[in-house]
LUMVEX-928732 format. One record per residue (C-alpha): y, z, x. Coordinates in pm, whole numbers, plus 50000, padded with zeros to 5 digits. Layout:
BEGIN
YZX
...
END
This chain:
BEGIN
056625272529809
054855292329556
057445322829466
057185354229632
056735383129350
057515418929414
054395435829255
055275467229358
057815465329044
054395461528780
052855495128637
049765500628695
047825486028393
049755450628516
048375446628824
043865438528846
041555466428934
037555463729020
036795480128733
037165444028536
035445410528585
036585384428762
036345345428564
035595319728827
038335295528706
038185269029008
035715257629263
036565232029505
034725217829795
036105218730143
033825211530401
029935203330421
028005236830243
031365248530182
034245256629893
036545279029769
036335300929440
038855308029274
039375336828976
041805349428722
041095383028528
039885378928161
043365403228066
045785383728266
046545413128501
047815398128850
046015404829192
048085426129472
046245430129790
047325423230175
046585388930347
043715395830568
041515416930319
038555409830158
036805414729845
033365423229774
031205401529512
028135412629312
025545387129337
022885380929121
019725371929325
016435361029158
016555388928914
018515414129166
022055419329297
023065417729631
026415423129731
027925403629994
032155403730148
034345377030173
037985372030276
040305366230078
041115332130121
044385329329907
047565342729974
048715376629770
052305356829695
050525334229453
049185364829219
047575347328911
044135341029083
042325352529417
040385332829584
037575329929890
036335301330075
032435303830135
030385288530405
026735284130389
024105291230667
020925282330750
019535314630601
022395329330341
021755336530004
024065350829832
026335322229944
023965293529888
023715308229524
027465304729482
027675274029617
024205259829395
025105279829054
028855296629025
030615277228807
034185278728611
034045298828361
031495323428470
031955360228523
031405383628832
031935419628891
033845427729220
034855458429441
038095455629636
040545445629777
040035461830067
040075458230501
042795469030740
042845432630917
046065425430788
049825421730899
051995443431020
054255463330772
057155461930983
056775418331047
056805403831299
057965371631436
055685351031645
051915350531592
048975335431743
046345333731490
042795320131679
039485312631430
036485294931465
034165285831120
034545302530808
036555328031057
039585306230964
040065325030588
042245355730687
044835332830910
044575310830617
045665339330372
048345350930643
049605314730696
050125305230392
051705341130252
054545339530558
055285303030438
055805314830094
058205341130237
060065315530409
060695345230675
061395331131014
058095331531171
056595310531456
052865303531427
050915290231640
047425282131469
044625274631644
040805268431505
037715256931622
035145238431459
032115218931521
033445186531375
036585172131235
035165174530904
034505206730908
037615216130918
038195242630652
041635237530413
042745211730703
045215192530446
046425224030318
047305236330640
048965207830774
050645202630426
052045234730520
052795225630884
054975190830769
057725217230601
058125240630837
058455230631206
057525264731357
053935262931226
052255244031486
048155231331377
045825231831690
042385222631576
039495219431828
036025203831795
033125201631983
031755164331830
033505135531694
032755122331312
030945092531309
033525059331285
036555085131253
039035086531506
039785121431676
043025128831831
043165166931948
041395187032141
037585185532245
035295210832386
035335248232380
038855268132374
039335279932737
042505293732884
043935265832984
043805251332600
045485286032517
048415280932766
048895241732687
048725251732313
050785287532321
052645286132650
053965316032511
051005333832439
052235367432639
054905371432348
052705369132061
050545392631833
047265377431837
044665379731524
041305363031610
038405361831366
034935339531361
031435349031541
030675376831770
030145351932085
032985339332004
035805369331973
034095381632251
034885352732455
038745351632332
039075384832473
037515377832786
040125348932821
043295371132684
042345399732953
041895372633239
045285361133159
046875395233182
047475400432776
048155430432669
045585438132451
047135462332245
048435432932066
044905422031983
043385422831619
040275410331550
037855410031194
034145402331246
032975383330882
029915401230968
031165433930940
034995436830820
035865473630790
038125491430562
039565521730766
041015523231114
038115547831250
035375520831160
036785497631462
034295488131714
034885504932033
034455466632227
033045473132583
035285450532760
035845449933142
039745453533202
040635450633579
042415480733663
045765467533847
046015504334003
041795506734102
040755497834463
038405472934510
036825456734809
034745421034918
032605418435214
032215384135343
029225390735490
028455357335739
032065363735851
031835401935888
034695405235722
035325434035461
038835435035284
040365461535085
042225450434744
043005459634354
040435450034088
043685422833978
043135403234289
040825374934298
037975370334567
039835339334640
043185357334730
041195379434906
039825355335097
042825336335185
044265371035298
041365378935506
042015343635655
038505335235504
038295295935403
036495288635071
037645256634946
038995253434626
040675228734404
042065238334074
042395279434085
041235279033725
037825282933720
037685245033593
036605225733903
034075244734057
035015240434428
035145276434480
031415282634355
029795307834579
027515336434595
027805371434510
025235394134641
026175425334557
028685442234324
029825433134001
032885411133917
035055402333593
034745364233581
036335342733297
035885303933408
036765275433213
033865253333223
033435253933581
030275269133671
026895265433453
025095295833285
022455288833487
024115294733844
025815325433735
022325337733617
021235330233982
023885353434121
027235325434187
030755330734074
034115309734117
036105330134359
039535313734196
038745333633841
036155364533949
038015397933998
036085424834203
035045459034018
034335478534312
032535467834589
031785436434592
029605412534861
029785375234873
027615351435100
030795335635292
END
């Protein structure tokens, strides 16, 4: 393990500030169109930051300067260098320039570190890190930091990638997990790599996977980073599972924030245990009063209405019914298609009425 240096005892002139350029000291390929760039300070100053924070790099593109923000993927427990791990998309400009042109020995201007997506000052003991794509970088920094500190922490690390070869820093994470039994890794992929065996999970992250991977998720602080639709889906899953969202934290790598007042407000629908609702079963001519936290299936059973069901987890699709009016909060696990949802169908087992709802049953 690396030594966890106490940088608070150093004077300000021993700590790097963004008034000094960075020198690229290493470029390590991580996956297709993905690499980790490590930097040192020319003066030998050390780096002080919080795991999960970001840097903004000034990149010279075609005679102009563009500014790109990247989460720091290294750990402050290893203060000699600072690193960012970048992944180029089809429309990338700055990241593409870095992959094609930035080499060891080159100097670059950076501002920061900044950001509030960090571990709490009063360290918690149980974490659930959830990420997708290059959103793995803050989880990587946090995990390395906790590993280096040697504290008694329990990390469930969940990462989603398109293919196994696109899992960033996989070997580094596996090395840490092999030495610390309380770091549990779970990788989920959409497709296998050709001619290579994959024995992990496949498909899209869902509520069932969360329960299987971290059955005690209600006891963990959740840190999530990835594309916006991915994080929206994770929030929906956790809300549907009854998770206390006060313990949920997320960072958008498209728009990281520096201050709490810049945090976006999420338009999440959260069923309220104290809010009244009702379900009208139109064909049966029965209306049942309930609360927003009750599922349509549970309300139907309580009213003596039979809706065929199987898994009760939104997987099998047996309880699919058509909603003719009203709104529900539905978090399914693959048992219904987007076409059916657009046509007004819901799964009764994982749909909760928001106000008055009418079902064609």
